[in-house]
C-alpha positions as CSV (number, residue, x, y, z in Angstrom):
1,M,-48.8,-21.9,-18.8
2,P,-45.9,-24.4,-17.3
3,T,-47.3,-24.8,-13.7
4,V,-49.0,-27.8,-11.4
5,R,-50.2,-25.1,-8.7
6,P,-53.5,-24.6,-8.0
7,H,-54.0,-20.9,-8.2
8,A,-52.6,-21.2,-12.0
9,G,-56.5,-21.3,-12.5
10,R,-57.4,-17.6,-11.0
11,V,-54.4,-16.7,-13.3
12,A,-55.7,-18.4,-16.4
13,E,-59.1,-16.3,-15.3
14,E,-57.3,-13.3,-15.4
15,F,-55.9,-14.1,-18.9
16,L,-59.4,-14.8,-20.3
17,D,-60.8,-11.7,-19.0
18,D,-58.0,-9.6,-20.7
19,A,-59.0,-11.9,-23.4
20,R,-62.6,-11.1,-23.9
21,A,-62.2,-7.5,-23.1
22,S,-59.9,-7.0,-26.0
23,G,-62.5,-9.0,-28.4
24,I,-60.2,-12.1,-28.5
25,D,-62.1,-15.5,-28.3
26,D,-60.5,-17.7,-30.9
27,V,-58.1,-18.7,-27.4
28,S,-57.0,-22.2,-26.1
29,L,-54.8,-22.6,-23.2
30,Y,-52.2,-25.0,-22.7
31,F,-51.5,-26.0,-19.4
32,S,-48.0,-28.0,-19.0
33,T,-48.2,-29.8,-15.7
34,D,-44.8,-31.0,-14.7
35,P,-44.8,-33.2,-12.4
36,P,-48.1,-34.5,-13.8
37,L,-51.5,-34.2,-12.1
38,Q,-52.3,-37.0,-9.3
39,P,-55.4,-39.2,-10.0
40,G,-58.7,-36.9,-8.4
41,E,-56.4,-33.8,-9.0
42,P,-58.8,-31.1,-10.5
43,R,-57.8,-30.4,-14.1
44,I,-56.8,-26.9,-14.1
45,G,-59.4,-24.7,-16.4
46,A,-62.2,-27.2,-16.4
47,G,-65.4,-25.1,-16.9
48,F,-63.6,-22.1,-18.9
49,G,-66.0,-22.9,-22.0
50,L,-63.2,-23.1,-24.5
51,A,-60.2,-25.9,-25.4
52,V,-58.0,-26.9,-22.7
53,H,-55.0,-29.0,-23.0
54,H,-52.9,-30.5,-20.1
55,V,-49.4,-31.5,-21.4
56,D,-48.0,-33.5,-19.0
57,A,-45.1,-36.4,-18.9
58,A,-46.7,-38.7,-21.3
59,D,-47.6,-36.0,-23.5
60,R,-44.3,-35.3,-23.9
61,A,-42.9,-38.3,-24.6
62,A,-45.4,-38.9,-27.2
63,L,-43.9,-35.7,-29.0
64,G,-40.9,-37.8,-29.6
65,V,-37.9,-35.3,-30.0
66,G,-35.9,-36.1,-26.6
67,G,-34.6,-34.4,-23.9
68,L,-35.5,-30.7,-25.1
69,V,-39.0,-31.9,-24.1
70,E,-39.1,-34.9,-22.4
71,R,-36.3,-34.1,-19.8
72,P,-38.2,-32.8,-16.4
73,G,-37.7,-29.0,-15.8
74,Y,-38.8,-25.5,-16.9
75,A,-37.3,-25.4,-20.3
76,S,-39.1,-28.9,-21.3
77,A,-42.7,-27.1,-19.3
78,R,-42.4,-24.4,-22.2
79,N,-40.9,-26.5,-25.4
80,A,-43.5,-29.2,-25.3
81,P,-46.6,-26.7,-25.1
82,L,-45.0,-24.8,-27.9
83,L,-44.6,-27.5,-29.9
84,A,-48.0,-28.9,-29.2
85,A,-49.6,-25.7,-30.2
86,M,-47.9,-25.7,-33.5
87,R,-49.0,-29.3,-34.1
88,D,-52.5,-28.0,-33.3
89,G,-52.4,-25.4,-36.1
90,H,-52.3,-22.3,-34.1
91,D,-50.7,-19.4,-35.7
92,V,-49.1,-17.9,-32.4
93,A,-48.3,-18.9,-28.6
94,V,-48.1,-16.4,-25.6
95,F,-46.5,-17.5,-22.5
96,V,-47.8,-16.3,-19.3
97,D,-46.9,-17.9,-15.6
98,D,-48.7,-18.7,-12.6
99,D,-47.3,-16.0,-10.7
100,V,-48.3,-13.2,-12.2
101,H,-51.3,-11.1,-12.9
102,P,-51.9,-10.1,-16.9
103,G,-53.5,-6.8,-16.9
104,R,-55.7,-5.2,-19.3
105,G,-54.2,-5.0,-23.1
106,F,-51.4,-7.9,-22.2
107,L,-52.7,-10.4,-24.5
108,R,-53.6,-7.6,-27.3
109,S,-50.3,-6.1,-27.3
110,H,-48.4,-9.3,-27.8
111,L,-50.9,-10.1,-30.4
112,D,-50.5,-6.6,-32.4
113,G,-47.0,-6.8,-32.2
114,L,-46.8,-10.4,-33.4
115,A,-49.2,-9.5,-36.2
116,G,-46.9,-6.7,-37.2
117,G,-44.3,-8.6,-38.1
118,A,-42.4,-9.6,-34.9
119,D,-41.0,-13.0,-34.7
120,V,-40.8,-12.8,-30.7
121,T,-42.7,-10.0,-28.4
122,R,-41.5,-9.6,-24.8
123,G,-42.4,-7.6,-22.0
124,G,-41.1,-6.7,-18.9
125,Y,-42.6,-6.9,-15.1
126,V,-43.9,-4.6,-12.6
127,G,-44.7,-5.8,-9.0
128,H,-41.4,-7.5,-7.2
129,A,-39.1,-7.9,-9.8
130,A,-37.6,-10.9,-8.2
131,P,-38.5,-13.5,-5.4
132,L,-36.3,-11.5,-2.9
133,V,-36.6,-11.5,0.9
134,D,-36.0,-9.0,3.5
135,L,-32.9,-10.5,5.4
136,S,-31.6,-8.1,7.4
137,S,-33.0,-9.7,10.5
138,L,-31.1,-12.7,9.9
139,V,-27.6,-12.1,8.7
140,D,-25.0,-9.1,8.5
141,R,-25.1,-6.5,6.0
142,R,-21.6,-7.4,4.8
143,C,-22.6,-11.3,4.1
144,L,-25.9,-9.9,2.1
145,G,-23.7,-7.0,0.3
146,D,-21.2,-10.0,-1.0
147,L,-23.7,-12.3,-1.7
148,G,-26.1,-9.8,-3.9
149,R,-22.7,-8.8,-5.9
150,A,-22.2,-13.0,-6.7
151,L,-25.8,-13.5,-7.7
152,A,-25.6,-10.3,-10.1
153,L,-22.0,-11.4,-11.5
154,G,-24.2,-14.9,-12.3
155,N,-27.6,-13.7,-13.5
156,E,-29.2,-11.4,-16.2
157,V,-31.5,-9.2,-14.0
158,L,-30.4,-9.0,-10.7
159,P,-28.6,-5.7,-9.2
160,A,-25.3,-6.1,-7.2
161,D,-27.2,-4.2,-4.3
162,C,-30.4,-6.9,-4.5
163,L,-29.9,-8.1,-1.1
164,T,-29.3,-4.8,0.6
165,A,-30.8,-1.8,-1.2
166,A,-34.8,-1.0,-0.4
167,P,-36.8,-3.5,-2.5
168,A,-36.6,-3.1,-6.2
169,F,-40.0,-3.2,-7.8
170,G,-39.9,-3.8,-11.6
171,T,-40.9,-0.8,-13.6
172,G,-41.6,-3.0,-16.4
173,A,-38.4,-1.7,-18.3
174,L,-36.1,-4.7,-19.5
175,P,-32.2,-4.5,-18.7
176,D,-29.6,-4.5,-21.1
177,L,-27.2,-6.9,-21.6
178,R,-23.6,-7.6,-23.1
179,R,-24.8,-10.2,-25.3
180,G,-28.4,-11.3,-26.0
181,L,-31.9,-9.9,-24.9
182,V,-33.5,-10.4,-21.7
183,V,-36.6,-12.5,-21.9
184,Y,-39.3,-13.2,-19.1
185,G,-40.7,-16.5,-19.8
186,G,-44.0,-15.2,-17.8
187,N,-44.2,-12.5,-20.7
188,V,-43.4,-13.6,-24.1
189,G,-44.9,-14.4,-27.2
190,I,-43.7,-16.3,-30.3
191,S,-44.7,-16.5,-33.8
192,L,-45.2,-20.5,-34.4
193,A,-44.7,-19.5,-38.5
194,A,-41.2,-18.0,-37.3
195,L,-40.4,-20.9,-35.4
196,A,-41.3,-23.2,-38.4
197,A,-38.9,-21.0,-40.5
198,G,-36.0,-22.0,-37.9
199,R,-36.0,-18.4,-36.4
200,I,-36.7,-19.5,-33.1
201,P,-34.6,-21.0,-30.1
202,P,-35.3,-23.5,-27.7
203,F,-36.1,-23.2,-24.1
204,F,-32.9,-24.4,-22.5
205,C,-31.0,-24.7,-19.0
206,P,-29.0,-27.2,-17.1
207,P,-30.2,-30.1,-14.9
208,G,-31.9,-28.7,-11.8
209,A,-31.4,-25.2,-12.8
210,R,-33.7,-22.2,-13.6
211,G,-32.9,-19.8,-16.6
212,E,-34.7,-21.3,-19.5
213,D,-35.9,-17.7,-20.5
214,T,-32.3,-16.5,-19.9
215,F,-30.8,-18.9,-22.9
216,F,-33.5,-18.4,-24.8
217,G,-32.9,-14.6,-24.9
218,L,-29.6,-14.9,-25.6
219,R,-30.1,-16.5,-28.7
220,L,-32.3,-14.6,-30.6
221,A,-29.8,-13.2,-33.2
222,G,-31.8,-12.8,-36.4
223,A,-35.3,-12.9,-34.9
224,A,-37.4,-9.7,-35.2
225,V,-38.2,-8.8,-31.4
226,T,-40.3,-6.1,-30.1
227,G,-41.8,-5.0,-26.9
228,A,-45.3,-6.1,-25.2
229,A,-47.1,-4.4,-22.2
230,P,-45.4,-5.4,-18.6
231,V,-47.6,-8.1,-16.3
232,R,-47.4,-7.6,-12.4
233,H,-45.0,-10.4,-10.7
234,D,-45.8,-11.7,-7.8
235,P,-43.7,-14.7,-6.5
236,F,-44.9,-14.7,-3.1
237,R,-48.6,-14.6,-3.9
238,L,-49.1,-11.5,-2.0
239,G,-51.8,-9.7,-4.1
240,R,-51.9,-6.2,-4.8
241,A,-51.4,-5.0,-1.2
242,A,-47.9,-6.4,-1.5
243,P,-45.4,-5.1,1.5
244,A,-42.6,-3.5,0.5
245,A,-40.1,-5.7,2.0
246,V,-40.8,-9.3,2.1
247,P,-40.8,-10.6,5.6
248,P,-38.6,-13.9,6.4
249,T,-41.2,-16.6,6.7
250,P,-40.2,-20.1,6.5
251,A,-42.4,-20.1,3.6
252,H,-40.8,-17.3,2.0
253,L,-37.3,-18.3,2.9
254,R,-37.9,-21.5,1.2
255,R,-39.2,-19.9,-2.0
256,F,-35.9,-17.4,-2.1
257,A,-33.8,-20.3,-1.1
258,G,-35.1,-22.2,-4.2
259,A,-34.8,-19.4,-6.8
260,V,-30.8,-18.8,-5.2
261,R,-30.0,-22.4,-5.8
262,G,-31.6,-22.3,-9.4
263,W,-29.6,-19.1,-10.0
264,V,-26.4,-20.5,-8.9
265,R,-26.8,-23.4,-10.6
266,Y,-27.1,-21.6,-14.3
267,A,-24.8,-19.0,-13.1
268,P,-21.3,-20.6,-14.9
269,L,-23.2,-21.4,-18.2
270,W,-24.3,-17.8,-17.8
271,V,-21.0,-15.8,-17.3
272,R,-19.4,-18.0,-20.1
273,T,-21.8,-16.7,-22.6
274,Q,-21.4,-13.1,-21.5
275,H,-17.3,-13.2,-21.3
276,D,-14.4,-13.8,-23.2
277,D,-12.7,-15.0,-20.2
278,P,-15.0,-16.1,-17.6
279,A,-12.4,-17.7,-15.1
280,P,-12.1,-14.6,-12.9
281,V,-15.5,-14.1,-12.3
282,L,-16.4,-17.3,-11.7
283,E,-13.5,-17.1,-9.2
284,E,-15.0,-13.8,-7.6
285,I,-18.3,-15.9,-7.3
286,A,-16.7,-18.7,-5.3
287,A,-14.8,-16.7,-3.1
288,V,-17.7,-15.3,-2.1
289,H,-19.2,-18.4,-1.4
290,A,-16.2,-19.6,0.5
291,D,-15.9,-16.1,2.7
292,H,-19.6,-16.4,3.9
293,D,-20.2,-19.8,4.4
294,A,-21.8,-19.3,7.8
295,C,-24.1,-17.0,6.3
296,L,-24.8,-18.7,3.7
297,A,-25.7,-21.7,6.2
298,A,-28.3,-19.5,8.3
299,L,-30.5,-19.0,5.1
300,G,-30.2,-22.5,4.6
301,L,-27.9,-22.1,1.3
302,G,-24.8,-24.0,3.1
303,D,-24.9,-26.4,-0.1
304,I,-24.3,-23.5,-2.4
305,A,-20.6,-23.6,-2.4
306,S,-20.4,-27.0,-3.6
307,A,-23.7,-27.0,-6.0
308,F,-21.7,-24.0,-7.7
309,A,-18.5,-26.0,-8.0
310,R,-20.4,-28.9,-9.7
311,A,-21.6,-26.4,-12.1
312,V,-18.5,-25.0,-13.1
313,A,-17.4,-28.1,-13.6
314,S,-20.1,-28.9,-16.2
315,S,-20.4,-25.7,-18.0
316,E,-18.3,-26.4,-20.7
317,S,-20.0,-29.5,-21.6
318,E,-23.3,-28.0,-20.9
319,H,-22.4,-25.4,-23.1
320,A,-21.9,-27.6,-25.9
321,L,-25.2,-29.2,-25.2
322,L,-27.1,-25.7,-25.7
323,E,-25.2,-25.2,-29.3
324,A,-26.1,-28.9,-30.1
325,A,-29.9,-28.8,-29.1
326,D,-30.0,-25.5,-30.9
327,L,-29.1,-26.8,-34.2
328,A,-31.2,-29.9,-33.6
329,W,-34.1,-28.1,-32.3
330,R,-34.1,-25.4,-35.5
331,T,-33.9,-28.0,-38.3
332,E,-34.8,-31.1,-37.0
333,I,-37.2,-31.0,-34.2
334,V,-39.7,-28.1,-35.2
335,A,-39.7,-29.7,-38.8
336,R,-41.6,-32.4,-37.8
337,F,-44.5,-30.0,-36.5
338,R,-44.7,-27.9,-39.0
339,P,-48.1,-27.3,-40.9
């Protein structure tokens, strides 16, 4: 679980409750603590009565494999515990995030799929499909329509009407893509034998971006992939009585703005993977940002146009880095941790 947030302990308890209900008792927990826990902070999972590992910056450096693990960010927070679990002799790794609720049968569905020969198991989301907020009282509908379309052009899961339609609750289904597969990082299982055999890519995202599971899903050609049970996604920690529309409180708007920045940061690289000629798509996104600068500023996103332009400028070098990182991961890095 890539996390440092205190409520991660509650998610871990739900995970373990599910494991126990399914008769699964050989479990270790790996918390990827980035940034590291501060002195005096409680170590998540203390008292669970089983092996609990906190993989922090020092642990990542000790693994000695460079940027895919040591650079702060979402990708390192997944790659490091994956290698640590392999080093420690485990057979499989199942990721759960601190903003999901794994229900009954979650872990068993992953383990059964992996035992049945899958290299990767992936499940969908129910609940709030993404950290989206009802913005209709803040800016006009035209802006929201255009911004939603721009987000969808550079994203694998958001529909074009994501900011104007009634709130979309996940059904557990996984969308289809032109190229690659949708993988939710909070609901994916990995065979560590397949990892050792070089069939599993690294998690990767540009600096400051989200999307580590996005680019993981794009590079699963040659891996056997099957489905798993969905989890309930709760990005605003609203609990089971979540409202149909998330109100635009300051905290919710900060969560939304952070998600948008992360999506926009990886959008140029994502578009490059999906289109033989990415330029027209990137120009369309940039035009939306230029047309709605005042609207974006009202949402606390006045820096989006410049951030997107920088991401476009760096996308070619980041694509080369993605290719090189994938090759190094499969042929060199993983080999150091094979049992």
